[in-house]
Chimera marker file (.cmm) of the C-alpha trace (Angstrom):
<marker_set name="trace">
<marker id="1" x="53.486" y="-28.406" z="-5.642" r="1" g="1" b="0" radius="0.5"/>
<marker id="2" x="56.012" y="-29.676" z="-3.115" r="1" g="1" b="0" radius="0.5"/>
<marker id="3" x="53.909" y="-29.336" z="0.051" r="1" g="1" b="0" radius="0.5"/>
<marker id="4" x="55.162" y="-31.633" z="2.786" r="1" g="1" b="0" radius="0.5"/>
<marker id="5" x="53.976" y="-32.676" z="6.186" r="1" g="1" b="0" radius="0.5"/>
<marker id="6" x="57.368" y="-31.930" z="7.727" r="1" g="1" b="0" radius="0.5"/>
<marker id="7" x="57.078" y="-30.444" z="11.208" r="1" g="1" b="0" radius="0.5"/>
<marker id="8" x="57.265" y="-26.664" z="11.496" r="1" g="1" b="0" radius="0.5"/>
<marker id="9" x="59.889" y="-25.482" z="14.009" r="1" g="1" b="0" radius="0.5"/>
<marker id="10" x="58.491" y="-23.209" z="16.728" r="1" g="1" b="0" radius="0.5"/>
<marker id="11" x="60.843" y="-20.315" z="15.867" r="1" g="1" b="0" radius="0.5"/>
<marker id="12" x="59.256" y="-20.153" z="12.404" r="1" g="1" b="0" radius="0.5"/>
<marker id="13" x="55.711" y="-19.733" z="13.758" r="1" g="1" b="0" radius="0.5"/>
<marker id="14" x="55.589" y="-15.945" z="13.833" r="1" g="1" b="0" radius="0.5"/>
<marker id="15" x="54.098" y="-13.006" z="11.963" r="1" g="1" b="0" radius="0.5"/>
<marker id="16" x="55.259" y="-12.460" z="8.377" r="1" g="1" b="0" radius="0.5"/>
<marker id="17" x="54.915" y="-8.865" z="7.126" r="1" g="1" b="0" radius="0.5"/>
<marker id="18" x="55.776" y="-9.933" z="3.572" r="1" g="1" b="0" radius="0.5"/>
<marker id="19" x="52.928" y="-12.443" z="3.456" r="1" g="1" b="0" radius="0.5"/>
<marker id="20" x="50.588" y="-9.844" z="4.983" r="1" g="1" b="0" radius="0.5"/>
<marker id="21" x="51.409" y="-6.926" z="2.668" r="1" g="1" b="0" radius="0.5"/>
<marker id="22" x="52.504" y="-8.671" z="-0.545" r="1" g="1" b="0" radius="0.5"/>
<marker id="23" x="50.294" y="-11.768" z="-0.129" r="1" g="1" b="0" radius="0.5"/>
<marker id="24" x="49.885" y="-12.824" z="-3.783" r="1" g="1" b="0" radius="0.5"/>
<marker id="25" x="53.431" y="-11.931" z="-4.879" r="1" g="1" b="0" radius="0.5"/>
<marker id="26" x="54.816" y="-13.481" z="-1.695" r="1" g="1" b="0" radius="0.5"/>
<marker id="27" x="52.748" y="-16.612" z="-2.327" r="1" g="1" b="0" radius="0.5"/>
<marker id="28" x="54.124" y="-17.146" z="-5.829" r="1" g="1" b="0" radius="0.5"/>
<marker id="29" x="57.653" y="-16.460" z="-4.593" r="1" g="1" b="0" radius="0.5"/>
<marker id="30" x="57.285" y="-19.061" z="-1.850" r="1" g="1" b="0" radius="0.5"/>
<marker id="31" x="55.359" y="-21.702" z="-3.852" r="1" g="1" b="0" radius="0.5"/>
<marker id="32" x="52.312" y="-21.111" z="-1.685" r="1" g="1" b="0" radius="0.5"/>
<marker id="33" x="49.053" y="-20.502" z="-3.469" r="1" g="1" b="0" radius="0.5"/>
<marker id="34" x="46.650" y="-20.105" z="-0.546" r="1" g="1" b="0" radius="0.5"/>
<marker id="35" x="47.290" y="-16.321" z="-0.577" r="1" g="1" b="0" radius="0.5"/>
<marker id="36" x="45.349" y="-16.239" z="-3.872" r="1" g="1" b="0" radius="0.5"/>
<marker id="37" x="42.222" y="-16.381" z="-1.701" r="1" g="1" b="0" radius="0.5"/>
<marker id="38" x="42.711" y="-12.642" z="-1.074" r="1" g="1" b="0" radius="0.5"/>
<marker id="39" x="41.120" y="-12.220" z="-4.504" r="1" g="1" b="0" radius="0.5"/>
<marker id="40" x="37.767" y="-13.342" z="-3.044" r="1" g="1" b="0" radius="0.5"/>
<marker id="41" x="35.751" y="-10.244" z="-2.068" r="1" g="1" b="0" radius="0.5"/>
<marker id="42" x="35.045" y="-9.857" z="1.662" r="1" g="1" b="0" radius="0.5"/>
<marker id="43" x="37.132" y="-12.935" z="2.499" r="1" g="1" b="0" radius="0.5"/>
<marker id="44" x="40.201" y="-10.878" z="1.637" r="1" g="1" b="0" radius="0.5"/>
<marker id="45" x="39.655" y="-8.632" z="4.666" r="1" g="1" b="0" radius="0.5"/>
<marker id="46" x="40.272" y="-11.621" z="6.931" r="1" g="1" b="0" radius="0.5"/>
<marker id="47" x="42.573" y="-13.614" z="4.680" r="1" g="1" b="0" radius="0.5"/>
<marker id="48" x="45.366" y="-11.009" z="4.623" r="1" g="1" b="0" radius="0.5"/>
<marker id="49" x="45.690" y="-11.533" z="8.378" r="1" g="1" b="0" radius="0.5"/>
<marker id="50" x="45.658" y="-15.321" z="7.938" r="1" g="1" b="0" radius="0.5"/>
<marker id="51" x="48.514" y="-14.882" z="5.428" r="1" g="1" b="0" radius="0.5"/>
<marker id="52" x="50.486" y="-12.844" z="7.956" r="1" g="1" b="0" radius="0.5"/>
<marker id="53" x="49.940" y="-15.419" z="10.693" r="1" g="1" b="0" radius="0.5"/>
<marker id="54" x="50.367" y="-18.639" z="8.668" r="1" g="1" b="0" radius="0.5"/>
<marker id="55" x="52.733" y="-17.422" z="5.947" r="1" g="1" b="0" radius="0.5"/>
<marker id="56" x="55.951" y="-18.731" z="7.481" r="1" g="1" b="0" radius="0.5"/>
<marker id="57" x="54.429" y="-22.154" z="8.035" r="1" g="1" b="0" radius="0.5"/>
<marker id="58" x="53.220" y="-22.374" z="4.436" r="1" g="1" b="0" radius="0.5"/>
<marker id="59" x="56.599" y="-21.241" z="3.104" r="1" g="1" b="0" radius="0.5"/>
<marker id="60" x="58.464" y="-23.747" z="5.287" r="1" g="1" b="0" radius="0.5"/>
<marker id="61" x="56.272" y="-26.643" z="4.152" r="1" g="1" b="0" radius="0.5"/>
<marker id="62" x="56.443" y="-25.661" z="0.460" r="1" g="1" b="0" radius="0.5"/>
<marker id="63" x="60.118" y="-24.768" z="0.387" r="1" g="1" b="0" radius="0.5"/>
<marker id="64" x="63.242" y="-26.851" z="0.337" r="1" g="1" b="0" radius="0.5"/>
<marker id="65" x="65.240" y="-25.247" z="3.135" r="1" g="1" b="0" radius="0.5"/>
<marker id="66" x="68.202" y="-27.000" z="4.679" r="1" g="1" b="0" radius="0.5"/>
<marker id="67" x="68.015" y="-25.029" z="7.936" r="1" g="1" b="0" radius="0.5"/>
<marker id="68" x="65.851" y="-22.688" z="9.943" r="1" g="1" b="0" radius="0.5"/>
<marker id="69" x="68.582" y="-20.045" z="9.639" r="1" g="1" b="0" radius="0.5"/>
<marker id="70" x="68.473" y="-20.150" z="5.829" r="1" g="1" b="0" radius="0.5"/>
<marker id="71" x="64.695" y="-19.938" z="5.888" r="1" g="1" b="0" radius="0.5"/>
<marker id="72" x="64.716" y="-16.991" z="8.282" r="1" g="1" b="0" radius="0.5"/>
<marker id="73" x="67.251" y="-15.102" z="6.139" r="1" g="1" b="0" radius="0.5"/>
<marker id="74" x="65.004" y="-15.474" z="3.097" r="1" g="1" b="0" radius="0.5"/>
<marker id="75" x="61.891" y="-14.439" z="4.997" r="1" g="1" b="0" radius="0.5"/>
<marker id="76" x="63.681" y="-11.539" z="6.699" r="1" g="1" b="0" radius="0.5"/>
<marker id="77" x="63.907" y="-9.785" z="3.327" r="1" g="1" b="0" radius="0.5"/>
<marker id="78" x="60.172" y="-10.253" z="2.828" r="1" g="1" b="0" radius="0.5"/>
<marker id="79" x="59.494" y="-9.118" z="6.400" r="1" g="1" b="0" radius="0.5"/>
<marker id="80" x="61.556" y="-5.960" z="6.062" r="1" g="1" b="0" radius="0.5"/>
<marker id="81" x="59.982" y="-5.011" z="2.724" r="1" g="1" b="0" radius="0.5"/>
<marker id="82" x="56.471" y="-5.757" z="4.002" r="1" g="1" b="0" radius="0.5"/>
<marker id="83" x="56.953" y="-3.745" z="7.184" r="1" g="1" b="0" radius="0.5"/>
<marker id="84" x="58.392" y="-0.740" z="5.313" r="1" g="1" b="0" radius="0.5"/>
<marker id="85" x="55.494" y="-0.895" z="2.854" r="1" g="1" b="0" radius="0.5"/>
<marker id="86" x="53.046" y="-1.080" z="5.781" r="1" g="1" b="0" radius="0.5"/>
<marker id="87" x="54.547" y="2.041" z="7.400" r="1" g="1" b="0" radius="0.5"/>
<marker id="88" x="54.518" y="3.924" z="4.074" r="1" g="1" b="0" radius="0.5"/>
<marker id="89" x="50.875" y="2.890" z="3.533" r="1" g="1" b="0" radius="0.5"/>
<marker id="90" x="49.875" y="4.193" z="6.969" r="1" g="1" b="0" radius="0.5"/>
<marker id="91" x="51.691" y="7.501" z="6.376" r="1" g="1" b="0" radius="0.5"/>
<marker id="92" x="50.065" y="7.897" z="2.956" r="1" g="1" b="0" radius="0.5"/>
<marker id="93" x="46.601" y="7.135" z="4.390" r="1" g="1" b="0" radius="0.5"/>
<marker id="94" x="47.077" y="9.721" z="7.150" r="1" g="1" b="0" radius="0.5"/>
<marker id="95" x="48.260" y="12.325" z="4.634" r="1" g="1" b="0" radius="0.5"/>
<marker id="96" x="45.300" y="11.559" z="2.378" r="1" g="1" b="0" radius="0.5"/>
<marker id="97" x="42.799" y="12.028" z="5.212" r="1" g="1" b="0" radius="0.5"/>
<marker id="98" x="44.457" y="15.237" z="6.356" r="1" g="1" b="0" radius="0.5"/>
<marker id="99" x="44.303" y="16.570" z="2.788" r="1" g="1" b="0" radius="0.5"/>
<marker id="100" x="40.725" y="15.370" z="2.296" r="1" g="1" b="0" radius="0.5"/>
<marker id="101" x="39.374" y="16.859" z="5.530" r="1" g="1" b="0" radius="0.5"/>
<marker id="102" x="41.315" y="20.098" z="5.059" r="1" g="1" b="0" radius="0.5"/>
<marker id="103" x="39.884" y="20.445" z="1.553" r="1" g="1" b="0" radius="0.5"/>
<marker id="104" x="36.359" y="19.660" z="2.759" r="1" g="1" b="0" radius="0.5"/>
<marker id="105" x="36.603" y="22.202" z="5.582" r="1" g="1" b="0" radius="0.5"/>
<marker id="106" x="37.872" y="24.853" z="3.150" r="1" g="1" b="0" radius="0.5"/>
<marker id="107" x="34.963" y="24.140" z="0.804" r="1" g="1" b="0" radius="0.5"/>
<marker id="108" x="32.456" y="24.358" z="3.650" r="1" g="1" b="0" radius="0.5"/>
<marker id="109" x="33.993" y="27.602" z="4.897" r="1" g="1" b="0" radius="0.5"/>
<marker id="110" x="33.940" y="29.062" z="1.380" r="1" g="1" b="0" radius="0.5"/>
<marker id="111" x="30.318" y="28.111" z="0.771" r="1" g="1" b="0" radius="0.5"/>
<marker id="112" x="29.307" y="29.463" z="4.200" r="1" g="1" b="0" radius="0.5"/>
<marker id="113" x="31.009" y="32.800" z="3.555" r="1" g="1" b="0" radius="0.5"/>
<marker id="114" x="29.186" y="33.134" z="0.222" r="1" g="1" b="0" radius="0.5"/>
<marker id="115" x="25.831" y="32.373" z="1.793" r="1" g="1" b="0" radius="0.5"/>
<marker id="116" x="25.171" y="29.086" z="-0.045" r="1" g="1" b="0" radius="0.5"/>
<link id1="1" id2="2" r="1" g="1" b="0" radius="0.2"/>
<link id1="2" id2="3" r="1" g="1" b="0" radius="0.2"/>
<link id1="3" id2="4" r="1" g="1" b="0" radius="0.2"/>
<link id1="4" id2="5" r="1" g="1" b="0" radius="0.2"/>
<link id1="5" id2="6" r="1" g="1" b="0" radius="0.2"/>
<link id1="6" id2="7" r="1" g="1" b="0" radius="0.2"/>
<link id1="7" id2="8" r="1" g="1" b="0" radius="0.2"/>
<link id1="8" id2="9" r="1" g="1" b="0" radius="0.2"/>
<link id1="9" id2="10" r="1" g="1" b="0" radius="0.2"/>
<link id1="10" id2="11" r="1" g="1" b="0" radius="0.2"/>
<link id1="11" id2="12" r="1" g="1" b="0" radius="0.2"/>
<link id1="12" id2="13" r="1" g="1" b="0" radius="0.2"/>
<link id1="13" id2="14" r="1" g="1" b="0" radius="0.2"/>
<link id1="14" id2="15" r="1" g="1" b="0" radius="0.2"/>
<link id1="15" id2="16" r="1" g="1" b="0" radius="0.2"/>
<link id1="16" id2="17" r="1" g="1" b="0" radius="0.2"/>
<link id1="17" id2="18" r="1" g="1" b="0" radius="0.2"/>
<link id1="18" id2="19" r="1" g="1" b="0" radius="0.2"/>
<link id1="19" id2="20" r="1" g="1" b="0" radius="0.2"/>
<link id1="20" id2="21" r="1" g="1" b="0" radius="0.2"/>
<link id1="21" id2="22" r="1" g="1" b="0" radius="0.2"/>
<link id1="22" id2="23" r="1" g="1" b="0" radius="0.2"/>
<link id1="23" id2="24" r="1" g="1" b="0" radius="0.2"/>
<link id1="24" id2="25" r="1" g="1" b="0" radius="0.2"/>
<link id1="25" id2="26" r="1" g="1" b="0" radius="0.2"/>
<link id1="26" id2="27" r="1" g="1" b="0" radius="0.2"/>
<link id1="27" id2="28" r="1" g="1" b="0" radius="0.2"/>
<link id1="28" id2="29" r="1" g="1" b="0" radius="0.2"/>
<link id1="29" id2="30" r="1" g="1" b="0" radius="0.2"/>
<link id1="30" id2="31" r="1" g="1" b="0" radius="0.2"/>
<link id1="31" id2="32" r="1" g="1" b="0" radius="0.2"/>
<link id1="32" id2="33" r="1" g="1" b="0" radius="0.2"/>
<link id1="33" id2="34" r="1" g="1" b="0" radius="0.2"/>
<link id1="34" id2="35" r="1" g="1" b="0" radius="0.2"/>
<link id1="35" id2="36" r="1" g="1" b="0" radius="0.2"/>
<link id1="36" id2="37" r="1" g="1" b="0" radius="0.2"/>
<link id1="37" id2="38" r="1" g="1" b="0" radius="0.2"/>
<link id1="38" id2="39" r="1" g="1" b="0" radius="0.2"/>
<link id1="39" id2="40" r="1" g="1" b="0" radius="0.2"/>
<link id1="40" id2="41" r="1" g="1" b="0" radius="0.2"/>
<link id1="41" id2="42" r="1" g="1" b="0" radius="0.2"/>
<link id1="42" id2="43" r="1" g="1" b="0" radius="0.2"/>
<link id1="43" id2="44" r="1" g="1" b="0" radius="0.2"/>
<link id1="44" id2="45" r="1" g="1" b="0" radius="0.2"/>
<link id1="45" id2="46" r="1" g="1" b="0" radius="0.2"/>
<link id1="46" id2="47" r="1" g="1" b="0" radius="0.2"/>
<link id1="47" id2="48" r="1" g="1" b="0" radius="0.2"/>
<link id1="48" id2="49" r="1" g="1" b="0" radius="0.2"/>
<link id1="49" id2="50" r="1" g="1" b="0" radius="0.2"/>
<link id1="50" id2="51" r="1" g="1" b="0" radius="0.2"/>
<link id1="51" id2="52" r="1" g="1" b="0" radius="0.2"/>
<link id1="52" id2="53" r="1" g="1" b="0" radius="0.2"/>
<link id1="53" id2="54" r="1" g="1" b="0" radius="0.2"/>
<link id1="54" id2="55" r="1" g="1" b="0" radius="0.2"/>
<link id1="55" id2="56" r="1" g="1" b="0" radius="0.2"/>
<link id1="56" id2="57" r="1" g="1" b="0" radius="0.2"/>
<link id1="57" id2="58" r="1" g="1" b="0" radius="0.2"/>
<link id1="58" id2="59" r="1" g="1" b="0" radius="0.2"/>
<link id1="59" id2="60" r="1" g="1" b="0" radius="0.2"/>
<link id1="60" id2="61" r="1" g="1" b="0" radius="0.2"/>
<link id1="61" id2="62" r="1" g="1" b="0" radius="0.2"/>
<link id1="62" id2="63" r="1" g="1" b="0" radius="0.2"/>
<link id1="63" id2="64" r="1" g="1" b="0" radius="0.2"/>
<link id1="64" id2="65" r="1" g="1" b="0" radius="0.2"/>
<link id1="65" id2="66" r="1" g="1" b="0" radius="0.2"/>
<link id1="66" id2="67" r="1" g="1" b="0" radius="0.2"/>
<link id1="67" id2="68" r="1" g="1" b="0" radius="0.2"/>
<link id1="68" id2="69" r="1" g="1" b="0" radius="0.2"/>
<link id1="69" id2="70" r="1" g="1" b="0" radius="0.2"/>
<link id1="70" id2="71" r="1" g="1" b="0" radius="0.2"/>
<link id1="71" id2="72" r="1" g="1" b="0" radius="0.2"/>
<link id1="72" id2="73" r="1" g="1" b="0" radius="0.2"/>
<link id1="73" id2="74" r="1" g="1" b="0" radius="0.2"/>
<link id1="74" id2="75" r="1" g="1" b="0" radius="0.2"/>
<link id1="75" id2="76" r="1" g="1" b="0" radius="0.2"/>
<link id1="76" id2="77" r="1" g="1" b="0" radius="0.2"/>
<link id1="77" id2="78" r="1" g="1" b="0" radius="0.2"/>
<link id1="78" id2="79" r="1" g="1" b="0" radius="0.2"/>
<link id1="79" id2="80" r="1" g="1" b="0" radius="0.2"/>
<link id1="80" id2="81" r="1" g="1" b="0" radius="0.2"/>
<link id1="81" id2="82" r="1" g="1" b="0" radius="0.2"/>
<link id1="82" id2="83" r="1" g="1" b="0" radius="0.2"/>
<link id1="83" id2="84" r="1" g="1" b="0" radius="0.2"/>
<link id1="84" id2="85" r="1" g="1" b="0" radius="0.2"/>
<link id1="85" id2="86" r="1" g="1" b="0" radius="0.2"/>
<link id1="86" id2="87" r="1" g="1" b="0" radius="0.2"/>
<link id1="87" id2="88" r="1" g="1" b="0" radius="0.2"/>
<link id1="88" id2="89" r="1" g="1" b="0" radius="0.2"/>
<link id1="89" id2="90" r="1" g="1" b="0" radius="0.2"/>
<link id1="90" id2="91" r="1" g="1" b="0" radius="0.2"/>
<link id1="91" id2="92" r="1" g="1" b="0" radius="0.2"/>
<link id1="92" id2="93" r="1" g="1" b="0" radius="0.2"/>
<link id1="93" id2="94" r="1" g="1" b="0" radius="0.2"/>
<link id1="94" id2="95" r="1" g="1" b="0" radius="0.2"/>
<link id1="95" id2="96" r="1" g="1" b="0" radius="0.2"/>
<link id1="96" id2="97" r="1" g="1" b="0" radius="0.2"/>
<link id1="97" id2="98" r="1" g="1" b="0" radius="0.2"/>
<link id1="98" id2="99" r="1" g="1" b="0" radius="0.2"/>
<link id1="99" id2="100" r="1" g="1" b="0" radius="0.2"/>
<link id1="100" id2="101" r="1" g="1" b="0" radius="0.2"/>
<link id1="101" id2="102" r="1" g="1" b="0" radius="0.2"/>
<link id1="102" id2="103" r="1" g="1" b="0" radius="0.2"/>
<link id1="103" id2="104" r="1" g="1" b="0" radius="0.2"/>
<link id1="104" id2="105" r="1" g="1" b="0" radius="0.2"/>
<link id1="105" id2="106" r="1" g="1" b="0" radius="0.2"/>
<link id1="106" id2="107" r="1" g="1" b="0" radius="0.2"/>
<link id1="107" id2="108" r="1" g="1" b="0" radius="0.2"/>
<link id1="108" id2="109" r="1" g="1" b="0" radius="0.2"/>
<link id1="109" id2="110" r="1" g="1" b="0" radius="0.2"/>
<link id1="110" id2="111" r="1" g="1" b="0" radius="0.2"/>
<link id1="111" id2="112" r="1" g="1" b="0" radius="0.2"/>
<link id1="112" id2="113" r="1" g="1" b="0" radius="0.2"/>
<link id1="113" id2="114" r="1" g="1" b="0" radius="0.2"/>
<link id1="114" id2="115" r="1" g="1" b="0" radius="0.2"/>
<link id1="115" id2="116" r="1" g="1" b="0" radius="0.2"/>
</marker_set>
């Protein structure tokens, strides 16, 4: 592992949607293995947020970037993909709950009309 103690520029210390949504894949792609802790039950509920918050710092320290601009271009791809995946996940969850509750209400209405 090539982890360094090099200082992390302030403009890098921001939320990373790629590290949040694709934590394990993002971790391997950025030579950062702390995201593997999402595999620990219950810890994972908190750790995904830690990955989103600290991801850029871990990637900066583990990577060999010649400039902040180069780093940000690489992470921008991860950020865009992670954010799009997040939005799709929210939409799918909403659709699932609408379908689930609609189905449950139809079943209740059917059983009530049959006198069950």
